[in-house]
DOVEXFI-7618 format. One record per residue (C-alpha): chain; residue number from 0; residue in one letter; z, x, y. Coordinates in nm, 4 decimals, padded with zeros to 6 digits, always signed. Last residue first. Layout:
BEGIN
+-------+------+------+----------+----------+----------+
! chain ! resi ! resn !       c3 !       c1 !       c2 !
+-------+------+------+----------+----------+----------+
!     A !  NUM !    a !        Z !        X !        Y !
...
+-------+------+------+----------+----------+----------+
# end
This chain:
BEGIN
+-------+------+------+----------+----------+----------+
! chain ! resi ! resn !       c3 !       c1 !       c2 !
+-------+------+------+----------+----------+----------+
!     A !  158 !    g ! +00.4137 ! -00.5708 ! -00.8388 !
!     A !  157 !    l ! +00.4118 ! -00.8130 ! -01.1317 !
!     A !  156 !    g ! +00.7262 ! -00.9987 ! -01.0287 !
!     A !  155 !    t ! +00.5143 ! -01.3010 ! -00.9481 !
!     A !  154 !    g ! +00.6273 ! -01.3734 ! -00.5955 !
!     A !  153 !    k ! +00.5503 ! -01.6330 ! -00.3290 !
!     A !  152 !    s ! +00.5483 ! -01.9696 ! -00.5101 !
!     A !  151 !    d ! +00.8603 ! -01.8942 ! -00.7120 !
!     A !  150 !    e ! +01.0552 ! -01.7882 ! -00.3997 !
!     A !  149 !    k ! +01.0991 ! -01.4141 ! -00.3722 !
!     A !  148 !    t ! +01.3553 ! -01.1944 ! -00.5392 !
!     A !  147 !    t ! +01.1168 ! -01.1256 ! -00.8248 !
!     A !  146 !    f ! +01.1468 ! -01.0170 ! -01.1854 !
!     A !  145 !    y ! +00.8238 ! -01.0652 ! -01.3811 !
!     A !  144 !    p ! +00.8478 ! -00.7255 ! -01.5504 !
!     A !  143 !    k ! +01.1804 ! -00.5442 ! -01.5063 !
!     A !  142 !    f ! +01.1764 ! -00.2724 ! -01.2402 !
!     A !  141 !    i ! +01.3792 ! -00.4728 ! -00.9874 !
!     A !  140 !    e ! +01.6614 ! -00.5710 ! -01.2207 !
!     A !  139 !    d ! +01.9147 ! -00.2929 ! -01.1685 !
!     A !  138 !    i ! +01.8843 ! -00.3364 ! -00.7879 !
!     A !  137 !    v ! +01.9529 ! -00.7092 ! -00.8062 !
!     A !  136 !    n ! +02.3222 ! -00.7430 ! -00.7152 !
!     A !  135 !    k ! +02.3121 ! -00.4303 ! -00.4988 !
!     A !  134 !    d ! +02.0713 ! -00.6041 ! -00.2598 !
!     A !  133 !    i ! +01.7806 ! -00.3716 ! -00.1791 !
!     A !  132 !    g ! +01.7888 ! -00.2003 ! +00.1584 !
!     A !  131 !    g ! +01.8698 ! -00.3079 ! +00.5154 !
!     A !  130 !    g ! +01.5279 ! -00.3922 ! +00.6519 !
!     A !  129 !    n ! +01.4656 ! -00.0642 ! +00.8391 !
!     A !  128 !    d ! +01.1941 ! +00.0492 ! +00.6035 !
!     A !  127 !    e ! +01.1453 ! +00.3290 ! +00.3551 !
!     A !  126 !    v ! +00.8575 ! +00.4450 ! +00.1402 !
!     A !  125 !    s ! +00.8751 ! +00.7784 ! -00.0399 !
!     A !  124 !    l ! +00.6022 ! +00.9931 ! -00.1890 !
!     A !  123 !    y ! +00.6774 ! +01.3274 ! -00.3503 !
!     A !  122 !    a ! +00.4527 ! +01.5851 ! -00.5158 !
!     A !  121 !    f ! +00.6079 ! +01.8200 ! -00.7695 !
!     A !  120 !    k ! +00.6099 ! +02.1828 ! -00.8922 !
!     A !  119 !    e ! +00.5584 ! +02.4232 ! -00.6015 !
!     A !  118 !    d ! +00.6980 ! +02.1724 ! -00.3554 !
!     A !  117 !    s ! +00.5519 ! +01.8600 ! -00.2122 !
!     A !  116 !    d ! +00.5977 ! +01.6084 ! +00.0621 !
!     A !  115 !    i ! +00.4731 ! +01.2668 ! +00.1581 !
!     A !  114 !    k ! +00.6735 ! +01.0241 ! +00.3720 !
!     A !  113 !    i ! +00.5799 ! +00.6630 ! +00.4218 !
!     A !  112 !    k ! +00.7736 ! +00.4973 ! +00.7022 !
!     A !  111 !    i ! +00.8021 ! +00.1239 ! +00.7613 !
!     A !  110 !    n ! +00.9291 ! -00.0136 ! +01.0904 !
!     A !  109 !    k ! +00.9967 ! -00.3660 ! +01.2120 !
!     A !  108 !    n ! +01.1538 ! -00.3735 ! +01.5591 !
!     A !  107 !    e ! +01.3002 ! -00.7247 ! +01.5593 !
!     A !  106 !    i ! +01.4292 ! -00.7566 ! +01.2045 !
!     A !  105 !    k ! +01.4420 ! -01.1196 ! +01.0950 !
!     A !  104 !    q ! +01.5922 ! -01.0206 ! +00.7577 !
!     A !  103 !    l ! +01.3223 ! -01.2236 ! +00.5814 !
!     A !  102 !    n ! +01.0515 ! -01.0688 ! +00.8051 !
!     A !  101 !    l ! +01.1690 ! -00.7144 ! +00.7306 !
!     A !  100 !    a ! +01.1917 ! -00.7978 ! +00.3605 !
!     A !   99 !    d ! +00.8359 ! -00.9384 ! +00.3573 !
!     A !   98 !    k ! +00.7035 ! -00.6290 ! +00.5366 !
!     A !   97 !    a ! +00.8834 ! -00.4036 ! +00.2862 !
!     A !   96 !    n ! +00.7382 ! -00.5992 ! -00.0046 !
!     A !   95 !    n ! +00.3896 ! -00.5726 ! +00.1498 !
!     A !   94 !    l ! +00.4262 ! -00.1977 ! +00.1980 !
!     A !   93 !    l ! +00.5587 ! -00.1438 ! -00.1550 !
!     A !   92 !    n ! +00.2810 ! -00.3558 ! -00.3005 !
!     A !   91 !    i ! +00.0198 ! -00.1611 ! -00.1003 !
!     A !   90 !    i ! +00.1690 ! +00.1679 ! -00.2245 !
!     A !   89 !    v ! +00.1583 ! +00.0524 ! -00.5872 !
!     A !   88 !    q ! -00.1983 ! -00.0736 ! -00.5540 !
!     A !   87 !    m ! -00.2938 ! +00.2598 ! -00.3936 !
!     A !   86 !    l ! -00.1537 ! +00.4375 ! -00.6968 !
!     A !   85 !    r ! -00.3747 ! +00.2270 ! -00.9200 !
!     A !   84 !    n ! -00.6794 ! +00.3028 ! -00.7019 !
!     A !   83 !    k ! -00.6124 ! +00.6765 ! -00.7094 !
!     A !   82 !    h ! -00.5891 ! +00.6948 ! -01.0873 !
!     A !   81 !    g ! -00.4476 ! +01.0269 ! -01.2040 !
!     A !   80 !    y ! -00.4319 ! +01.3963 ! -01.1136 !
!     A !   79 !    i ! -00.2577 ! +01.5001 ! -00.7933 !
!     A !   78 !    k ! -00.3752 ! +01.7070 ! -00.5030 !
!     A !   77 !    s ! -00.0791 ! +01.7709 ! -00.2870 !
!     A !   76 !    d ! +00.0133 ! +01.7230 ! +00.0753 !
!     A !   75 !    g ! +00.3157 ! +01.8765 ! +00.2465 !
!     A !   74 !    l ! +00.5128 ! +01.7268 ! +00.5330 !
!     A !   73 !    v ! +00.2838 ! +01.4265 ! +00.5690 !
!     A !   72 !    e ! +00.4523 ! +01.1564 ! +00.7738 !
!     A !   71 !    l ! +00.2812 ! +00.8180 ! +00.7709 !
!     A !   70 !    e ! +00.4132 ! +00.5527 ! +01.0051 !
!     A !   69 !    v ! +00.3735 ! +00.1775 ! +00.9724 !
!     A !   68 !    h ! +00.4778 ! -00.0444 ! +01.2665 !
!     A !   67 !    v ! +00.5200 ! -00.4085 ! +01.1676 !
!     A !   66 !    g ! +00.4417 ! -00.6818 ! +01.4230 !
!     A !   65 !    e ! +00.3264 ! -00.9363 ! +01.1641 !
!     A !   64 !    k ! -00.0326 ! -00.9356 ! +01.3001 !
!     A !   63 !    k ! -00.0332 ! -00.5550 ! +01.3099 !
!     A !   62 !    m ! +00.0936 ! -00.5352 ! +00.9538 !
!     A !   61 !    v ! -00.1658 ! -00.7835 ! +00.8359 !
!     A !   60 !    g ! -00.4504 ! -00.5946 ! +01.0025 !
!     A !   59 !    k ! -00.3320 ! -00.2523 ! +00.8782 !
!     A !   58 !    v ! -00.2943 ! -00.3608 ! +00.5143 !
!     A !   57 !    i ! -00.6135 ! -00.1888 ! +00.3890 !
!     A !   56 !    q ! -00.5873 ! +00.1017 ! +00.6312 !
!     A !   55 !    i ! -00.2324 ! +00.1764 ! +00.5125 !
!     A !   54 !    s ! -00.3541 ! +00.2001 ! +00.1535 !
!     A !   53 !    a ! -00.6360 ! +00.4357 ! +00.2533 !
!     A !   52 !    r ! -00.3906 ! +00.6620 ! +00.4367 !
!     A !   51 !    a ! -00.1530 ! +00.6646 ! +00.1381 !
!     A !   50 !    a ! -00.4317 ! +00.7540 ! -00.1048 !
!     A !   49 !    d ! -00.5533 ! +01.0273 ! +00.1321 !
!     A !   48 !    a ! -00.1970 ! +01.1673 ! +00.1559 !
!     A !   47 !    l ! -00.1741 ! +01.1896 ! -00.2241 !
!     A !   46 !    s ! -00.5013 ! +01.3793 ! -00.2322 !
!     A !   45 !    f ! -00.7150 ! +01.3213 ! -00.5400 !
!     A !   44 !    e ! -00.7880 ! +01.4690 ! -00.8832 !
!     A !   43 !    q ! -00.9375 ! +01.2319 ! -01.1364 !
!     A !   42 !    s ! -00.8339 ! +01.0262 ! -01.4339 !
!     A !   41 !    l ! -01.0981 ! +00.8784 ! -01.6577 !
!     A !   40 !    t ! -01.0415 ! +00.5529 ! -01.8414 !
!     A !   39 !    n ! -01.0650 ! +00.6303 ! -02.2157 !
!     A !   38 !    p ! -00.7392 ! +00.4487 ! -02.2970 !
!     A !   37 !    n ! -00.8995 ! +00.1195 ! -02.1919 !
!     A !   36 !    l ! -00.6227 ! -00.1272 ! -02.1098 !
!     A !   35 !    f ! -00.6858 ! -00.1099 ! -01.7346 !
!     A !   34 !    s ! -01.0659 ! -00.0854 ! -01.7585 !
!     A !   33 !    s ! -01.1483 ! -00.4410 ! -01.6519 !
!     A !   32 !    f ! -00.8602 ! -00.4493 ! -01.4085 !
!     A !   31 !    e ! -00.9693 ! -00.1167 ! -01.2561 !
!     A !   30 !    d ! -01.3239 ! -00.2447 ! -01.1996 !
!     A !   29 !    t ! -01.1800 ! -00.5428 ! -01.0111 !
!     A !   28 !    t ! -00.9641 ! -00.3026 ! -00.8124 !
!     A !   27 !    e ! -01.2703 ! -00.0915 ! -00.7298 !
!     A !   26 !    s ! -01.4466 ! -00.3983 ! -00.5927 !
!     A !   25 !    m ! -01.1395 ! -00.4972 ! -00.3948 !
!     A !   24 !    y ! -01.1089 ! -00.1423 ! -00.2518 !
!     A !   23 !    k ! -01.4778 ! -00.1466 ! -00.1494 !
!     A !   22 !    i ! -01.4312 ! -00.4851 ! +00.0173 !
!     A !   21 !    i ! -01.1188 ! -00.3588 ! +00.1941 !
!     A !   20 !    q ! -01.3013 ! -00.0490 ! +00.3204 !
!     A !   19 !    m ! -01.5911 ! -00.2587 ! +00.4438 !
!     A !   18 !    a ! -01.3509 ! -00.4884 ! +00.6271 !
!     A !   17 !    r ! -01.1720 ! -00.1882 ! +00.7814 !
!     A !   16 !    e ! -01.5095 ! -00.0512 ! +00.9015 !
!     A !   15 !    y ! -01.6064 ! -00.3858 ! +01.0551 !
!     A !   14 !    s ! -01.2696 ! -00.4222 ! +01.2258 !
!     A !   13 !    g ! -01.3010 ! -00.0717 ! +01.3717 !
!     A !   12 !    i ! -01.6591 ! -00.1389 ! +01.4886 !
!     A !   11 !    f ! -01.5475 ! -00.4642 ! +01.6493 !
!     A !   10 !    e ! -01.2554 ! -00.2937 ! +01.8270 !
!     A !    9 !    d ! -01.4778 ! -00.0096 ! +01.9429 !
!     A !    8 !    d ! -01.7414 ! -00.2449 ! +02.0922 !
!     A !    7 !    e ! -02.0871 ! -00.1186 ! +02.0002 !
!     A !    6 !    s ! -02.2060 ! -00.4650 ! +01.9102 !
!     A !    5 !    r ! -02.5344 ! -00.5711 ! +01.7593 !
!     A !    4 !    a ! -02.3495 ! -00.8652 ! +01.6042 !
!     A !    3 !    l ! -02.6239 ! -00.9456 ! +01.3570 !
!     A !    2 !    k ! -02.6655 ! -00.5818 ! +01.2490 !
!     A !    1 !    k ! -02.2936 ! -00.5312 ! +01.1959 !
!     A !    0 !    m ! -02.2620 ! -00.8516 ! +00.9953 !
+-------+------+------+----------+----------+----------+
# end
């Protein structure tokens, strides 16, 4: 695509690089699904902030189109040990759920903030939006498999 376009336009180059990142993420996600139940899947050390940045890059186009501002605040980064792609899936789900809530609430200035911090013992990642929070009537249900607050055709409850 890049060779055919022969373009040096910054917007094109940015779109091309995001597309390549999404394709790489999709490929890694497919690999993750095939190894998900394999107990021998290798964990690795990675930066929590890098995982958040990569997740934001993947949803950047959708967020821009929907008028959602996503901010990343890194107060203290940590190297953590685990599965970067799986954590990215969680972050992407949180971002998409926040976007959907902001749209549902018809919020005008849609904002999502990811905050990363750490202390000597733990790493912290929080995601907050200005959509009004989770309804108290469903908050005890949200971590149950297949539970969704979305219409049947829009949510699986697997996130």
